[in-house]
C-alpha positions in Angstrom: -5.7 0.1 -0.9 -3.8 2.9 0.8 -0.4 4.5 0.4 1.6 4.5 3.6 4.3 7.1 3.4 7.8 6.4 4.8 7.5 7.1 8.5 11.0 6.1 9.2 12.1 9.3 7.6 9.1 11.5 8.4 9.2 10.8 12.2 12.6 12.7 12.4 10.9 16.0 11.6 10.4 18.2 14.6 6.7 18.7 13.8 6.0 15.0 13.2 4.4 14.1 16.5 1.9 16.9 16.2 1.1 16.2 12.6 1.6 12.4 12.2 -2.1 11.6 11.6 -2.1 14.0 8.6 0.9 12.3 7.0 -1.0 9.1 6.0 -4.4 8.8 4.6 -6.7 6.3 2.9 -8.9 6.2 -0.1 -11.7 8.1 1.6 -9.7 11.3 1.7 -8.6 10.8 -1.9 -12.2 10.3 -3.0 -13.3 13.3 -1.0 -10.6 15.4 -2.7 -10.8 14.3 -6.3 -14.2 12.6 -6.5 -15.4 9.0 -6.9 -14.9 8.7 -10.6 -11.3 9.9 -10.6 -10.5 7.8 -7.5 -11.8 4.7 -9.3 -9.7 5.6 -12.4 -6.7 6.1 -10.1 -7.2 2.8 -8.4 -7.5 1.1 -11.8 -4.2 2.7 -13.1 -2.3 1.7 -9.9 -3.5 -1.9 -10.3 -2.5 -1.9 -13.9 1.0 -0.6 -13.0 1.4 -3.3 -10.3 0.2 -6.1 -12.5 2.7 -5.0 -15.2 5.5 -4.8 -12.5 4.8 -8.3 -11.2 4.5 -9.8 -14.7 7.9 -8.3 -15.4 9.4 -9.8 -12.2 7.6 -13.1 -12.4 10.7 -15.1 -13.2 12.6 -13.6 -10.3 9.9 -14.4 -7.7 10.6 -17.7 -6.1 7.6 -19.8 -5.0 8.2 -21.8 -1.8 5.5 -24.2 -0.8 3.9 -23.2 2.5 5.2 -19.6 2.5 4.0 -16.2 1.2 5.6 -12.8 1.1 3.9 -9.4 1.7 5.3 -6.7 -0.5 4.9 -2.9 0.0 4.5 -0.9 -3.2 5.1 2.8 -3.0 3.2 4.9 -5.5 3.2 8.7 -6.0 0.5 10.6 -7.8 1.0 13.8 -9.8 -1.3 16.8 -10.0 -3.0 15.2 -13.0 -3.8 12.1 -10.9 -1.3 10.0 -12.9 0.3 7.4 -10.6 4.0 6.4 -10.7 5.6 3.4 -9.0 8.4 4.5 -6.8 9.6 1.2 -5.3 8.6 -2.3 -4.2 9.6 -3.1 -0.6 10.3 -6.7 0.4 10.0 -5.8 4.0 7.3 -3.2 4.5 6.9 -1.6 7.9 3.8 -2.7 9.8 3.8 -0.1 12.6 0.5 1.3 13.8 1.7 4.8 14.7 -1.2 6.7 13.1 -5.0 6.4 13.0 -4.9 5.2 9.4 -2.4 2.5 10.1 -4.3 1.4 13.2 -7.5 1.0 11.0 -5.9 -0.5 7.9 -3.0 -2.8 9.0 -5.1 -5.3 11.1 -7.5 -5.6 8.1 -4.5 -6.0 5.7 -3.0 -8.7 7.9 -6.3 -10.6 8.2 -7.0 -10.5 4.5 -3.4 -11.5 3.7 -3.6 -14.5 6.0 -7.1 -15.4 4.6 -5.6 -15.6 1.1 -2.5 -17.5 2.2 -4.4 -20.0 4.3 -7.1 -20.3 1.6 -4.4 -21.8 -0.7 -4.1 -24.8 1.6 -7.9 -25.6 1.7 -8.9 -28.8 0.0 
């Protein structure tokens, strides 16, 4: 899991080009910064928030046979490592402008397709 910040706004900043790879990071940097135990707890808390969110929205989600939808969930974390859900995007950007995106998005795409196609296996 990784949080991809909103590059459609960040890329308008004059220093963006020089600093773009530092605007997005993965779990490895988080773990390096706060430690493995706090990172695991943070991951658990984010998953709990997302499960609660999808349980609340379950009746609004429309299942269509042969389709799937990839949602982007934006989470912010405070200085006490408490996560907050900012928004759920129905059309998340899949650009590979940064090193983290180039590493993560192909894996995300493959894993998503593996899950979706696995539903059709007999």
